[in-house]
C-alpha angles and dihedrals in degrees: 000000000000092000090050091052091049089052091051091048090050092050090050092049091051093055096045127083118248093263093047091047091052090049089049091052090053090057094066120128115285131215122234096268092052089049091051093051088046089064090068095056129080135030098320100048090112089060092053091051091052091047092052091050089050089049091056091047093048091048091052090049090048091053090047092051091049092050090050090045093056092042098059133075101191118100095223091053091047090055093045096050093040092054090045092052092048092050093052091045090053091048090052090050092050093050091050091047090053091052092050090049089053090051090051091048091052091050091051092049090050091052091048089053090051090051091049091052090049091052091049089050093051094046090049091055093046095051092052 
């Protein structure tokens, strides 16, 4: 299967212009670190910076609530600090989930662009 995919990629590169072939090369699969750095590019990078700052703040508040939870003996305070720590932990989880969804969206967009280039390549060969 891999050899077949390489053959298809080579056929596509042959039909594309040099600029299109370079663009096609940039659409290759990324590892996790490349996907993470990709979150901080584009129109919504400001949102990702804000969300990472909020993640640090929520983590600090979570740690503070846990320290206070283990430092008290009264039941009411245990409930208060326990609920606070759970709320900050859930907020952390939601922010991380949003970041992973953005990474998945970027991967899907990259694959759609590859598909579009493949379709252009096929239609270019048919019209010749």
